[in-house]
Structures are given as C-alpha cells and as structure tokens.
C-alpha positions as CSV (number, residue, x, y, z in Angstrom):
1,X,-6.7,-35.6,-15.6
2,X,-9.7,-33.6,-17.3
3,X,-10.6,-30.4,-15.7
4,X,-13.2,-27.9,-15.8
5,X,-12.5,-24.1,-14.4
6,X,-15.5,-21.5,-14.1
7,X,-13.7,-17.7,-13.6
8,X,-11.0,-16.4,-15.5
9,X,-9.9,-13.8,-12.3
10,X,-6.8,-13.1,-11.6
11,X,-6.9,-17.1,-9.4
12,X,-9.0,-18.8,-11.9
13,X,-5.8,-18.1,-14.1
14,X,-3.1,-18.9,-11.9
15,X,-5.2,-22.3,-11.4
16,X,-5.8,-22.9,-15.1
17,X,-1.5,-22.9,-15.9
18,X,-0.4,-24.7,-12.7
19,X,-2.8,-27.5,-13.8
20,X,-1.5,-27.3,-16.7
21,X,1.6,-27.6,-16.4
22,X,1.2,-30.5,-13.6
23,X,-0.2,-32.2,-17.4
24,X,-3.6,-32.0,-16.7
25,X,-6.4,-31.0,-20.3
26,X,-7.7,-27.8,-18.9
27,X,-10.7,-26.2,-20.5
28,X,-11.0,-22.6,-18.4
29,X,-15.3,-21.5,-19.1
30,X,-15.0,-17.2,-18.3
31,X,-18.2,-14.9,-19.6
32,X,-16.8,-11.9,-19.0
33,X,-14.0,-10.6,-22.5
34,X,-10.5,-10.2,-21.5
35,X,-11.3,-5.9,-21.4
36,X,-13.7,-6.1,-18.9
37,X,-11.5,-8.7,-16.7
38,X,-8.1,-6.3,-16.8
39,X,-10.0,-2.7,-16.6
40,X,-10.1,-3.3,-12.3
41,X,-8.0,-1.4,-10.2
42,X,-7.2,-3.3,-7.6
43,X,-4.0,-3.6,-5.9
44,X,-2.4,-6.4,-4.1
45,X,0.2,-7.2,-1.6
46,X,2.1,-10.3,-3.1
47,X,3.6,-12.6,-0.5
48,X,7.0,-15.6,-1.3
49,X,4.0,-17.8,-1.0
50,X,3.1,-16.3,-3.8
51,X,6.5,-15.8,-5.7
52,X,7.4,-19.9,-5.0
53,X,3.3,-20.9,-7.4
54,X,4.7,-18.0,-9.7
55,X,8.0,-19.9,-10.2
56,X,7.2,-23.1,-10.0
57,X,4.7,-22.3,-12.7
58,X,6.5,-20.1,-14.5
59,X,5.7,-16.8,-14.9
60,X,7.4,-15.0,-11.8
61,X,9.8,-14.0,-14.7
62,X,8.3,-12.4,-16.5
63,X,5.4,-10.1,-14.1
64,X,8.3,-9.3,-11.4
65,X,10.0,-6.6,-13.2
66,X,5.8,-5.1,-12.9
67,X,5.5,-5.3,-9.3
68,X,6.9,-2.7,-6.9
69,X,9.5,-4.7,-4.5
70,X,9.2,-3.5,-0.1
71,X,12.1,-3.9,2.3
72,X,10.6,-2.6,5.1
73,X,7.3,-3.1,6.6
74,X,6.2,-0.3,9.2
75,X,3.3,-0.9,11.9
76,X,2.2,1.7,14.0
77,X,-0.5,1.2,16.3
78,X,-2.2,5.0,16.7
79,X,-4.0,5.2,20.2
80,X,-0.8,3.2,21.9
81,X,1.4,6.0,19.7
82,X,3.4,2.9,19.0
83,X,5.2,1.3,15.8
84,X,8.2,-1.1,14.7
85,X,9.6,-2.5,11.2
86,X,9.7,-6.1,9.9
87,X,13.0,-6.0,8.0
88,X,14.1,-8.4,4.7
89,X,16.0,-10.0,7.6
90,X,12.9,-11.4,9.9
91,X,12.9,-13.4,6.7
92,X,13.4,-16.9,6.5
93,X,17.3,-17.1,5.4
94,X,15.7,-19.1,1.5
95,X,13.7,-16.0,1.1
96,X,16.6,-12.9,2.2
97,X,18.0,-13.3,-1.0
98,X,14.9,-11.5,-3.3
99,X,15.8,-8.4,-0.6
100,X,11.9,-7.3,-0.7
101,X,9.8,-8.5,2.3
102,X,7.1,-8.5,-0.3
103,X,5.4,-6.9,-3.4
104,X,3.0,-4.7,-4.4
105,X,0.9,-5.8,-8.0
106,X,-1.3,-3.4,-9.9
107,X,-4.1,-5.4,-11.4
108,X,-4.5,-4.3,-14.7
109,X,-0.8,-5.5,-15.4
110,X,-0.3,-9.2,-14.0
111,X,-4.4,-9.3,-15.6
112,X,-3.4,-9.0,-18.8
113,X,0.2,-10.8,-18.6
114,X,-1.3,-13.8,-17.6
115,X,-4.4,-14.0,-19.7
116,X,-1.0,-13.3,-23.1
117,X,0.7,-16.9,-21.2
118,X,-2.4,-18.8,-20.5
119,X,-3.0,-17.4,-24.6
120,X,-0.2,-19.7,-25.5
121,X,-0.4,-22.6,-22.8
122,X,-1.5,-25.4,-26.0
123,X,-3.5,-27.7,-22.8
124,X,-5.8,-24.8,-22.2
125,X,-8.5,-24.1,-23.5
126,X,-10.3,-20.9,-23.0
127,X,-14.5,-21.0,-23.9
128,X,-16.9,-17.7,-23.4
129,X,-19.6,-18.7,-21.4
130,X,-19.7,-19.5,-17.4
131,X,-22.3,-22.3,-18.5
132,X,-20.7,-25.9,-18.8
133,X,-23.0,-27.8,-21.5
134,X,-21.4,-31.7,-20.0
135,X,-20.3,-31.5,-16.3
136,X,-20.1,-35.9,-16.9
137,X,-16.6,-34.5,-18.8
138,X,-15.1,-33.6,-16.5
139,X,-12.7,-35.2,-13.5
140,X,-12.9,-32.6,-11.2
141,X,-14.6,-28.5,-11.6
142,X,-12.7,-25.7,-10.1
143,X,-15.1,-23.2,-9.1
144,X,-13.7,-19.7,-9.4
145,X,-16.1,-17.3,-10.3
146,X,-16.1,-15.4,-7.3
147,X,-17.4,-14.1,-3.3
148,X,-20.9,-13.7,-5.3
149,X,-19.7,-17.3,-7.1
150,X,-23.1,-18.3,-9.8
151,X,-21.8,-21.8,-9.4
152,X,-22.2,-22.4,-5.3
153,X,-25.6,-20.2,-5.2
154,X,-26.5,-23.3,-7.6
155,X,-25.5,-26.3,-6.2
156,X,-27.0,-24.9,-2.4
157,X,-23.0,-24.6,-0.5
158,X,-24.6,-22.6,2.6
159,X,-21.8,-20.3,3.9
160,X,-20.8,-18.3,6.9
161,X,-21.5,-14.0,6.0
162,X,-21.4,-11.1,7.3
163,X,-20.9,-7.3,6.3
164,X,-18.8,-4.8,8.4
165,X,-20.0,-1.0,9.1
166,X,-17.1,-0.1,7.2
167,X,-16.3,0.4,3.6
168,X,-12.6,0.7,2.1
169,X,-11.8,3.8,0.4
170,X,-8.7,3.5,-1.8
171,X,-6.7,6.9,-3.7
172,X,-3.4,7.0,-5.4
173,X,-1.7,9.5,-4.0
174,X,1.6,11.4,-4.5
175,X,3.6,11.8,-0.8
176,X,6.4,12.7,0.3
177,X,8.3,12.0,3.0
178,X,9.1,8.3,2.3
179,X,10.9,5.6,1.0
180,X,10.0,4.3,-2.4
181,X,10.4,0.6,-0.9
182,X,8.1,0.8,2.6
183,X,4.9,0.1,2.8
184,X,2.5,1.0,6.3
185,X,0.2,-1.1,8.3
186,X,-1.8,1.6,10.0
187,X,-4.1,0.6,13.3
188,X,-6.0,3.3,14.2
189,X,-10.4,3.8,15.6
190,X,-10.8,4.8,12.5
191,X,-10.0,0.9,11.0
192,X,-7.3,-0.1,9.4
193,X,-5.0,1.9,6.8
194,X,-2.2,0.3,4.4
195,X,0.1,2.2,2.4
196,X,1.7,-0.2,-0.6
197,X,4.3,1.6,-2.6
198,X,3.6,1.8,-6.5
199,X,7.1,3.0,-7.8
200,X,8.5,6.7,-6.9
201,X,6.4,8.8,-4.8
202,X,3.3,7.2,-5.7
203,X,1.5,4.7,-3.5
204,X,-1.7,3.3,-2.6
205,X,-3.3,4.6,0.0
206,X,-6.5,2.3,1.0
207,X,-8.9,3.5,4.9
208,X,-11.0,1.3,6.5
209,X,-13.6,4.1,7.4
210,X,-17.9,4.2,8.5
211,X,-20.1,4.4,5.3
212,X,-21.5,7.6,7.2
213,X,-17.7,8.8,7.2
214,X,-16.5,7.5,3.7
215,X,-19.6,8.0,2.1
216,X,-18.5,12.0,3.7
217,X,-14.8,12.0,2.5
218,X,-15.6,10.4,-1.0
219,X,-18.0,13.8,-1.4
220,X,-15.8,16.4,-0.1
221,X,-13.5,18.5,-3.0
222,X,-9.3,16.9,-4.0
223,X,-8.3,18.9,-1.6
224,X,-9.9,19.2,1.4
225,X,-10.2,15.3,0.7
226,X,-6.3,15.5,1.2
227,X,-6.1,17.6,3.9
228,X,-7.9,15.1,5.4
229,X,-5.6,11.7,4.4
230,X,-2.6,14.5,5.6
231,X,-4.4,13.7,9.0
232,X,-4.1,9.9,9.3
233,X,-0.5,9.4,7.7
234,X,2.1,8.2,10.1
235,X,4.7,12.0,10.4
236,X,6.8,13.5,8.6
237,X,4.5,12.3,5.6
238,X,2.9,14.7,3.4
239,X,-0.2,14.4,0.2
240,X,0.7,16.2,-2.5
241,X,-1.7,15.2,-5.5
242,X,-4.6,12.4,-5.8
243,X,-3.5,11.2,-9.1
244,X,-7.0,9.4,-9.6
245,X,-10.5,9.7,-8.2
246,X,-10.8,7.9,-4.8
247,X,-12.6,5.0,-4.9
248,X,-15.4,2.8,-2.0
249,X,-15.5,-0.6,-1.9
250,X,-18.1,-2.8,0.4
251,X,-16.1,-4.8,2.7
252,X,-17.1,-8.2,3.8
253,X,-16.5,-11.2,6.4
254,X,-17.2,-14.5,4.0
255,X,-16.4,-18.8,4.7
256,X,-18.4,-21.3,3.0
257,X,-19.2,-24.6,5.1
258,X,-17.6,-27.0,3.5
259,X,-14.4,-26.4,0.3
260,X,-16.2,-29.1,-2.0
261,X,-19.2,-30.0,-3.5
262,X,-19.1,-33.5,-4.9
263,X,-16.3,-33.2,-7.9
264,X,-16.6,-29.2,-7.1
265,X,-14.0,-27.9,-5.4
266,X,-14.4,-24.1,-4.5
267,X,-11.0,-22.0,-4.4
268,X,-10.6,-18.2,-3.7
269,X,-13.2,-16.3,-2.9
270,X,-16.0,-18.4,-4.3
271,X,-14.4,-19.7,-0.5
272,X,-13.2,-16.9,1.6
273,X,-13.1,-13.4,1.6
274,X,-11.7,-11.1,4.1
275,X,-11.2,-8.8,5.6
276,X,-8.2,-6.8,2.8
277,X,-6.3,-6.1,6.5
278,X,-2.7,-7.7,6.2
279,X,-3.0,-8.5,2.8
280,X,-3.6,-11.4,3.1
281,X,-6.1,-12.0,0.0
282,X,-5.0,-13.7,-3.3
283,X,-1.7,-15.0,-1.1
284,X,-4.6,-17.0,0.8
285,X,-6.0,-17.9,-2.8
286,X,-3.4,-19.0,-4.6
287,X,-2.6,-21.0,-2.2
288,X,-5.9,-22.5,-2.3
289,X,-4.5,-23.6,-6.2
290,X,-0.9,-24.7,-4.8
291,X,-2.9,-26.9,-3.0
292,X,-5.2,-28.8,-5.7
293,X,-1.6,-29.1,-8.7
294,X,0.6,-31.0,-5.6
295,X,-3.0,-33.3,-4.8
296,X,-3.6,-34.5,-8.6
297,X,1.3,-34.3,-9.3
298,X,0.8,-37.2,-6.2
299,X,0.4,-41.0,-8.2
300,X,-1.7,-42.4,-6.5
301,X,-4.2,-39.8,-6.6
302,X,-4.9,-40.7,-10.9
303,X,-6.5,-44.2,-9.9
304,X,-8.7,-42.2,-6.6
305,X,-9.7,-39.0,-8.2
306,X,-12.7,-38.9,-6.2
307,X,-11.4,-38.2,-2.4
308,X,-9.4,-35.3,-3.8
309,X,-12.2,-33.0,-3.2
310,X,-11.8,-34.1,0.3
311,X,-8.1,-34.2,1.0
312,X,-8.7,-30.4,-0.7
313,X,-10.5,-29.4,1.9
314,X,-9.0,-31.4,4.7
315,X,-5.4,-29.1,3.8
316,X,-6.8,-26.3,3.4
317,X,-9.0,-25.2,6.6
318,X,-6.2,-24.9,9.1
319,X,-4.6,-22.3,7.2
320,X,-8.6,-20.4,5.6
321,X,-9.2,-21.0,9.2
322,X,-6.1,-19.0,10.9
323,X,-5.8,-16.5,8.4
324,X,-10.2,-15.7,9.1
325,X,-9.1,-15.2,12.6
326,X,-6.1,-13.3,12.2
327,X,-7.5,-11.0,10.1
328,X,-11.2,-10.5,11.7
329,X,-9.5,-10.0,15.0
330,X,-6.5,-7.3,13.6
331,X,-9.4,-5.2,12.5
332,X,-11.3,-5.3,15.5
333,X,-8.2,-5.0,17.9
334,X,-7.8,-1.7,15.4
335,X,-11.3,-0.3,16.3
336,X,-11.6,-0.9,19.7
337,X,-10.0,2.1,22.2
338,X,-10.6,0.4,25.4
339,X,-8.8,1.4,27.9
340,X,-8.5,-2.3,29.2
341,X,-6.4,-2.8,26.3
342,X,-4.0,-0.8,26.3
343,X,-1.4,-2.4,28.1
344,X,-1.4,-4.9,26.9
345,X,-1.1,-3.7,23.2
346,X,2.6,-1.4,24.4
347,X,3.9,-4.9,25.6
348,X,3.0,-6.5,22.6
349,X,4.3,-3.9,20.6
350,X,7.9,-3.9,22.7
351,X,8.9,-7.2,22.6
352,X,7.4,-6.8,18.8
353,X,10.1,-4.1,18.1
354,X,12.4,-5.3,20.2
355,X,12.3,-9.8,19.5
356,X,13.7,-11.0,16.2
357,X,12.2,-14.1,16.9
358,X,8.7,-11.8,17.9
359,X,9.6,-10.7,14.1
360,X,10.3,-14.1,12.0
361,X,7.6,-16.2,13.7
362,X,4.6,-13.0,12.2
363,X,6.4,-12.6,9.0
364,X,7.1,-16.1,9.0
365,X,3.0,-16.2,8.9
366,X,2.0,-13.3,7.2
367,X,3.9,-15.2,4.2
368,X,3.5,-19.2,4.3
369,X,0.5,-19.4,6.4
370,X,-0.3,-22.2,7.8
371,X,-1.5,-25.5,7.3
372,X,-0.6,-28.8,6.0
373,X,-0.3,-29.3,2.1
374,X,0.8,-32.2,0.0
375,X,3.2,-32.6,-1.6
376,X,4.6,-34.9,-4.5
C-alpha cells in the first residue's frame, strides 16, 4: 500500500516505521526541521502497550536504555490522607518479566532516536512540507499533525472540545527522600500532581492548578517556588534544587466526532487530546498506530482498502472513549471536596490497598487500554 503520513512527531514517526515494517511504502510529510521536532520539553509515561509496539517494530532495544524504569507507582488522595501502591506483581504475568510498572521518557531523547531510525528505512521517504501535492497517489492518508491539525481544519471535521480552567506547571527538580524507581500520582483539590523519575535524584513534577494560581507561582523566585512545592509533596520528600525554569502548559479536552474522513485517518492528538492525569496520552496515540498496522496486515484488506478507515474507527472507539471518560473523571474526582464523596473515597482506596485483584484490574486498564483490535 502507498500511505502518506502528515506530521512526524512521535506518533507520526512511529506510524511511519510500523507501516513500513508491515510492507507499505510511506511518504512522511513534515514542514518542521528535525531540530524543531526534537527540541520540545515534554516527558511521557510509557506503559507496556507502548513497549510491545516498540518491540514489534524493532526499536525497543535502541531506546530502552534511555528510559527510566519505575517499579512503584504510588497513588495518594490528599483530601482523605489515604494511599495505595501499584507494584510489578500487579501486572499480568507476561509483563512481570520486565520488572517495571512503566518507563519515563524524555521527548528530545526518544524523538532524536526515532528520526535517526527512519533515516535508515528504505520504504520511508521524508518530504519537507505538510502539503500533499496529489492525494490520489495514496491508498490512505494518516493525519498526525497534532491537536491544532491543519488537515482536520481543511477537511472541516468537527470535534467536541473544551479548555480546563487549569494549566499544568512542570519543572525538573532534585528531590530528597524518594527512591529513584518510584513514581507518584497525587490527587488534591488543586488538581492532579505527578512526580516522575528521571534518574537518580532528578524528578519531573507536573502539577495542575488554576490559571490564576499558576501565574502567581510561575512569577515566584526559585527558592520561594521550592518552598511552595514542599507543601505539595508527600511527607518526608523535600525539594532541593530546580534544574530548569518552571513552564506552563495549557490543558484541553478534544475529541473528534469522527476518526476518519474519506481515506484520511486521524491518529494521536489529531484525533484526541486529554488531561495528562494517569499518563495515558502517548500510549493511547501509539495504540492508534498499532490498530492501523494490524488492519493493513490482514490479507483480505488488500482487496478492500476502502474499508480500513471504517474498521479503524470501529476498533478504536471503545478505547478512546473509555480513556477520555477516565481521565476527565479523575480530574473532577481529584478536585472535588464534597463531604458526600469523603466516605466513597475512603472505601475505594481501602479496596485498592487491600485487594490485589482490584489493583490488577485497574493497572491492566492503565497499561493496555480497552477495546477490540484486529490481528493478523
């Protein structure tokens, strides 16, 4: 099959590798330079669903050494002062052999590795523009040009979207009192807070808070900002040094009304953008890629290429809708301080702390998502 991919961010790049490995000829359209693609300050949580995709396309061995593994994921609700912990033995048996609940990846490291990798694949032709001169040359066109996709605007594909009344403030900080292999998801009435290990005593802090409060905190001198961080961190954890300037990122919810338009297929943040709580973003995007790859690998598809967009939309619907609901629910659950939810929160955390079955169920959802997928 001849496939065009618009956008060579992480999702578009993974899609090009995966589809080329599946036997397709891929033209990868990107107007930005490699340097612009690499120099983005983002941090991702990688789950086993993404690890399987990277293994299948042959890049896991190249990038795994640059990822930071964590064996503990601590979940804390500050309102009720309760916590529980996801452990490696809460994973499915086939995943426990990796001795990791998940991995933390820094954008610039894995992006540079992926771009280097595609430069050696014969069936990928990278073209320095985002405009396809003749769409009739392609069996499928995959739009992976982000949440502000010009492709989607050109095709007038509607979406449901809203901006949260919060922004994310992120900073790399040296912390004392933490293991280098543990991560945190903290639920507070200000909004969710994530602590992600970057190796040694270095951690990425991602906190959601109101726009007004974030603007104030970002204006603080570094030593006062550190004092503020100490009020958010778990007991016994102390911030030592801020490595970079804290940065703000807007938070939005966006979900397309359709996952395709004719032979155009929307993947990644072109199709869905959610709150970063739970670290589902990139993993959900890469499951989109896995779905398309599985579809074009089916023998009967070669004669019925026109049904791929429809099958893709059907296959991805449950997973995307479920993750959109879960992430939005977690944000609202975190921020509520209603007394009516105090006892239900205690019950939920008590069950998850005591029941391995409950933890395995939740962690399997966080790791593998939902939904039906086509396989060869």
